[in-house]
C-alpha positions, -999 to +999 in steps of 0.1 A: +298-044+025+326-059-001+349-088+011+388-078+021+410-106+015+424-119+036+464-105+053+476-141+051+489-139+017+503-102-001+471-089-023+496-086-057+502-123-048+468-128-049+456-109-078+482-123-098+471-158-091+435-150-099+447-129-128+468-161-141+441-189-137+416-163-158+442-163-184+450-196-186+402-208-187+393-176-211+422-191-236+408-227-225+372-227-230+363-189-241+350-158-220+315-168-225+323-201-203+343-194-182+325-187-149+340-167-112+338-200-100+358-225-124+384-191-118+381-194-082+392-230-084+419-228-105+436-195-084+431-216-051+409-187-039+376-178-025+351-165-047+345-137-029+384-124-031+383-125-069+358-095-064+373-080-040+400-074-067+375-074-095+340-060-097+328-084-127+338-108-153+341-085-177+365-061-147+387-097-150+390-101-184+399-064-189+428-069-163+437-099-181+438-079-207+461-053-190+479-078-175+491-098-214+498-067-228+518-052-201+539-080-203+543-080-237+556-046-237+578-054-210+590-085-236+593-060-260+621-034-242+640-067-224+642-074-267+650-040-275+675-045-248+694-073-265+728-077-279+736-089-317+728-077-353+699-053-361+677-075-380+682-101-348+669-078-325+648-059-343+632-097-349+629-104-313+614-074-304+589-081-331+588-114-322+579-098-285+543-084-296+533-111-324+546-148-313+533-143-279+500-128-283+504-156-308+508-184-282+482-165-256+452-156-279+456-171-311+472-205-306+432-207-281+402-229-299+384-196-290+404-167-301+375-154-321+357-147-295+381-138-276+400-113-300+359-105-316+331-086-292+349-096-258+380-077-268+361-045-269+364-039-235+395-041-230+404-018-269+417+018-245+439-004-232+449-022-268+454+009-279+480+026-252+499-009-255+506-005-291+517+035-296+536+025-265+547-008-282+551+006-315+566+038-303+600+010-291+604-001-329+609+033-338+629+039-316+647+013-323+653+020-356+666+052-351+691+038-328+704+011-354+703+046-379+720+064-354+744+031-351+754+032-386+737+003-386+710+006-412+700+029-439+661+044-429+661+071-457+660+032-478+633+018-458+608+050-462+618+061-422+617+048-389+577+053-386+565+031-420+587+010-410+579+002-378+538+005-391+555-021-413+566-048-400+540-048-373+521-062-402+541-082-408+540-097-379+503-102-375+509-121-412+533-136-395+509-162-380+502-170-419+510-214-415+528-214-381+515-237-364+530-237-330+552-212-315+586-218-329+569-214-367+554-184-360+592-170-343+612-185-376+583-170-401+586-133-387+627-134-386+620-144-424+601-117-425+617-090-403+655-101-428+635-099-461+623-061-447+655-051-435+676-061-460+678-031-485+683-016-454+708-028-438+747-012-436+775-027-450 
């Protein structure tokens, strides 16, 4: 019989506590060295509560990945809706994905483990999030074209250029030692790539 959480706290709040605790511990200690007992302690819940939400540690890891990727897409959507010059907006959208993931995963001493064999558990989730992110970036570029801010023909078209921007986002980690430097790298790379297509 599965443990049922008590009704003194909304289910979503307890689930969020568990996800946040698991994310922090996975970042600090890696997947293999993080135990469900540790997660329960940091989340301030009983161990059976975790199993009421997640079948095992692998299922919890997948849920953490889903949580991180959902947040990444939400940040990108907020950046896309921001005001300002198109180069700044696009840089903000690129940072919403790549600087955020740099902070969450790449800056972890266990990045290789988290991005390696463990990441395979959440591959479908990652592919869906990447597709949603690419569609958003393409939409931002096409809206800028329609507003006369950007000449996409010069840049090779919306989708190829969006993919190029994503490659730049991956490369922004080179030489960065913190999120501020990563964000600055993104801004410089995006500005350089977009320069030829900027209107006016």
